[in-house]
C-alpha positions in Angstrom: 0.0 0.0 0.0 1.6 3.2 -1.2 0.2 5.4 1.5 1.4 3.2 4.4 4.9 3.1 2.8 5.0 6.9 2.5 3.8 7.3 6.0 6.3 4.8 7.4 9.1 6.5 5.4 8.1 9.9 6.8 8.1 8.9 10.4 11.4 7.2 10.0 12.8 10.3 8.4 11.5 12.4 11.2 13.0 10.1 13.8 16.3 10.1 12.0 16.4 13.9 11.9 15.3 14.2 15.5 18.1 11.8 16.5 20.6 14.0 14.7 19.4 17.2 16.3 18.7 16.0 19.9 22.4 15.7 21.0 22.7 19.4 20.4 19.5 20.3 22.3 19.9 19.0 25.8 17.5 20.6 28.3 14.1 20.1 29.9 12.3 21.7 27.0 13.7 19.2 24.5 12.8 16.3 26.8 9.2 17.7 27.1 8.9 18.3 23.4 10.0 14.7 22.7 7.7 13.3 25.3 4.7 15.4 24.3 5.1 15.4 20.5 7.7 13.1 18.9 7.1 9.9 20.9 3.3 10.0 20.7 3.5 10.8 17.0 5.8 7.8 16.4 3.4 5.5 18.3 0.3 6.8 16.5 1.9 6.6 13.0 3.2 3.1 13.6 -0.3 2.0 14.8 -1.8 3.7 11.7 0.6 1.9 9.4 -0.2 -1.5 11.0 -3.9 -0.7 10.6 -3.5 0.3 7.0 -1.6 -2.9 6.3 -4.3 -5.0 8.0 -7.0 -3.2 6.0 -5.1 -3.9 2.8 -5.0 -7.6 3.7 -8.8 -7.6 4.2 -9.5 -5.7 1.0 -7.3 -8.1 -1.0 -9.1 -11.1 0.5 -12.5 -9.6 -0.1 -11.6 -8.8 -3.7 -10.4 -12.4 -4.2 -13.5 -13.9 -2.6 -15.9 -11.7 -4.6 -14.2 -12.4 -7.9 
């Protein structure tokens, strides 16, 4: 599924960039930003990608069974 692939790539890119920047930003604000924004976003995107992949499986099976 192209959308899931793009979304997965985007979150991996965000994580990679965050990991590159975070050593230079070491304070409580950075920790708070990561905890409130980055980490929850990664969790939600990963769950969304899993859901999209499951949905794709169901749609493929449905299409096969209805043909």
